[in-house]
LUMLUMKOL-901733 format. One line per 2 residues: number of its first residue (from 1); their letters; for each residue z negated, y, x of C-alpha. Coordinates in steps of 0.02 Angstrom, whole numbers, padded with zeros to 5 digits, m for minus. Layout:
<pts>
NUM> a> Z/Y/X ~ ...
</pts>
This chain:
<pts>
1> mk> m01150/m00604/m00765 ~ m01026/m00466/m00722
3> tr> m00880/m00440/m00839 ~ m00753/m00496/m00712
5> dr> m00847/m00661/m00687 ~ m00866/m00681/m00877
7> ii> m00677/m00665/m00896 ~ m00645/m00798/m00762
9> hg> m00773/m00917/m00839 ~ m00714/m00887/m01018
11> at> m00532/m00908/m00973 ~ m00567/m01070/m00883
13> el> m00657/m01133/m01039 ~ m00514/m01090/m01152
15> fn> m00380/m01157/m01036 ~ m00477/m01321/m01025
17> eq> m00504/m01335/m01213 ~ m00336/m01273/m01279
19> ge> m00214/m01285/m01136 ~ m00164/m01140/m01024
21> rn> 00002/m01108/m01112 ~ m00084/m01088/m01280
23> vt> m00205/m00954/m01223 ~ m00162/m00769/m01208
25> tn> m00262/m00626/m01136 ~ m00299/m00571/m01316
27> hi> m00373/m00743/m01350 ~ m00482/m00726/m01194
29> aa> m00543/m00551/m01242 ~ m00583/m00608/m01418
31> hl> m00674/m00761/m01351 ~ m00784/m00648/m01244
33> gi> m00805/m00513/m01377 ~ m00728/m00378/m01268
35> sp> m00578/m00265/m01294 ~ m00408/m00310/m01218
37> gn> m00419/m00143/m01125 ~ m00582/m00198/m01043
39> ly> m00498/m00358/m00989 ~ m00349/m00266/m00918
41> yh> m00467/m00154/m00819 ~ m00515/m00307/m00717
43> fr> m00352/m00410/m00723 ~ m00172/m00353/m00738
45> nk> m00116/m00508/m00837 ~ m00152/m00691/m00868
47> ed> m00072/m00743/m00702 ~ m00195/m00629/m00611
49> ii> m00337/m00722/m00701 ~ m00264/m00891/m00652
51> hs> m00258/m00834/m00468 ~ m00443/m00793/m00473
53> if> m00481/m00960/m00553 ~ m00382/m01046/m00418
55> dh> m00481/m00951/m00283 ~ m00639/m01027/m00356
57> ya> m00557/m01198/m00355 ~ m00502/m01179/m00173
59> kh> m00678/m01126/m00122 ~ m00751/m01281/m00206
61> la> m00624/m01387/m00110 ~ m00670/m01309/00056
63> ds> m00859/m01320/00024 ~ m00863/m01498/m00047
65> fs> m00759/m01599/00075 ~ m00828/m01572/00248
67> pi> m00848/m01726/00358 ~ m01012/m01816/00375
69> hd> m01099/m01781/00540 ~ m01251/m01893/00519
71> ke> m01253/m02048/00626 ~ m01322/m02153/00485
73> ir> m01201/m02152/00340 ~ m01283/m02189/00174
75> le> m01214/m02234/00002 ~ m01261/m02065/m00067
77> hl> m01141/m01982/00055 ~ m00992/m02068/m00026
79> mg> m01065/m02041/m00199 ~ m01081/m01856/m00160
81> yl> m00898/m01843/m00118 ~ m00846/m01941/m00274
83> da> m00957/m01831/m00384 ~ m00875/m01678/m00305
85> if> m00704/m01747/m00349 ~ m00759/m01776/m00527
87> yl> m00829/m01599/m00539 ~ m00664/m01522/m00484
89> mw> m00561/m01631/m00599 ~ m00671/m01586/m00749
91> qf> m00703/m01402/m00711 ~ m00519/m01366/m00678
93> rf> m00439/m01499/m00787 ~ m00310/m01380/m00863
95> fy> m00242/m01353/m00688 ~ m00226/m01541/m00652
97> an> m00151/m01572/m00823 ~ m00008/m01449/m00803
99> lp> 00007/m01423/m00615 ~ 00198/m01425/m00591
101> di> 00227/m01302/m00734 ~ 00091/m01180/m00679
103> ls> 00151/m01180/m00498 ~ 00336/m01165/m00544
105> rd> 00303/m01001/m00634 ~ 00213/m00917/m00488
107> er> 00281/m00925/m00311 ~ 00128/m00839/m00238
109> lq> 00011/m00961/m00321 ~ 00115/m01108/m00259
111> hk> 00099/m01042/m00079 ~ m00091/m01028/m00102
113> yl> m00095/m01205/m00174 ~ 00006/m01279/m00028
115> ka> m00106/m01194/00098 ~ m00264/m01260/00013
117> qe> m00187/m01435/00005 ~ m00144/m01430/00189
119> ql> m00321/m01385/00233 ~ m00387/m01518/00113
121> gs> m00274/m01652/00190 ~ m00351/m01621/00361
123> av> m00526/m01621/00287 ~ m00498/m01785/00195
125> va> m00433/m01870/00354 ~ m00586/m01808/00451
127> ll> m00698/m01865/00308 ~ m00624/m02042/00309
129> as> m00640/m02048/00498 ~ m00824/m02003/00484
131> lr> m00850/m02141/00355 ~ m00765/m02260/00475
133> dg> m00868/m02204/00624 ~ m01024/m02222/00520
135> gv> m00986/m02403/00482 ~ m00929/m02387/00301
137> le> m00741/m02412/00327 ~ m00631/m02509/00445
139> va> m00466/m02419/00460 ~ m00347/m02380/00605
141> de> m00316/m02200/00655 ~ m00131/m02211/00611
143> dl> m00176/m02264/00431 ~ m00298/m02122/00397
145> pd> m00166/m01991/00345 ~ m00080/m02110/00223
147> lg> m00246/m02167/00148 ~ m00301/m01987/00129
149> qt> m00135/m01936/00052 ~ m00143/m02080/m00074
151> ik> m00317/m02033/m00127 ~ m00260/m01851/m00148
153> mv> m00112/m01910/m00256 ~ m00227/m02009/m00372
155> vt> m00342/m01861/m00394 ~ m00202/m01734/m00416
157> fw> m00100/m01830/m00544 ~ m00227/m01940/m00634
159> ia> m00243/m01823/m00784 ~ m00056/m01788/m00797
161> yq> m00018/m01975/m00782 ~ m00140/m02018/m00923
163> ia> m00065/m01885/m01038 ~ 00112/m01942/m00997
165> qa> 00065/m02122/m01041 ~ m00009/m02071/m01208
167> pg> 00037/m01895/m01269 ~ m00109/m01813/m01359
169> tr> m00235/m01898/m01244 ~ m00399/m01803/m01239
171> vt> m00462/m01770/m01064 ~ m00641/m01834/m01069
173> ka> m00771/m01863/m00935 ~ m00751/m02050/m00963
175> ll> m00566/m02037/m00926 ~ m00601/m01947/m00763
177> yk> m00731/m02073/m00709 ~ m00595/m02205/m00727
179> gi> m00498/m02104/m00600 ~ m00649/m02110/m00483
181> lr> m00647/m02302/m00500 ~ m00464/m02300/m00441
183> il> m00519/m02210/m00283 ~ m00649/m02345/m00250
185> fl> m00516/m02475/m00282 ~ m00407/m02393/m00146
187> lr> m00553/m02398/m00024 ~ m00599/m02577/m00057
189> py> m00480/m02661/00067 ~ m00547/m02550/00206
191> lr> m00734/m02584/00178 ~ m00835/m02664/00314
193> ag> m00908/m02830/00259 ~ m01086/m02766/00255
195> mr> m01043/m02625/00135 ~ m00966/m02728/m00002
197> sq> m01124/m02757/m00104 ~ m01167/m02571/m00093
199> ie> m00994/m02522/m00152 ~ m01005/m02646/m00296
201> sl> m01164/m02555/m00348 ~ m01070/m02389/m00339
203> ea> m00926/m02460/m00442 ~ m01051/m02520/m00575
205> hy> m01126/m02345/m00581 ~ m00957/m02263/m00616
207> ra> m00900/m02402/m00731 ~ m01051/m02367/m00842
209> la> m01008/m02183/m00843 ~ m00829/m02226/m00890
211> g> m00894/m02319/m01041
</pts>
């Protein structure tokens, strides 16, 4: 792995484990066993590293949430999207845990975030429409944007909400799977009758992962 990629990967690990505010560029360099000068050769400062991490995050968003084009929609399609949400929440949990603070310190990053969220909003609406057209959901066109926005809100603030409810909460995989169950709860009223038993099976799967 190239040094630049190692820095991005190592910084993400430390931010997730210790919190972004508690980690300096010296911590990152020591974690990787490189000199601070070597780190600064690739990145000007910590904010520059966060931008690169966000670029990876935005790419995962774009790659993971494209609409389904198959005529036959299967349960694994929905599971694939839910697993992609879990991956993003886990891999970039420091970002979700402290989103308002991170964005408030960096106007350029906030602009990039809003652009990515705008693109994601359109993708989620298209995704929900494809699930509807495939016979999974029954939802009116005018309700698609609000449903998509509500799902985005749950994903974006699930970690921060849990920490606010109980300071000192550890962000675990089980905690994030509980967030996935909330998304299924939001979709439940819109399910077509023939899909209910399949969704119950999906809920049981994630409930087991949530412990």
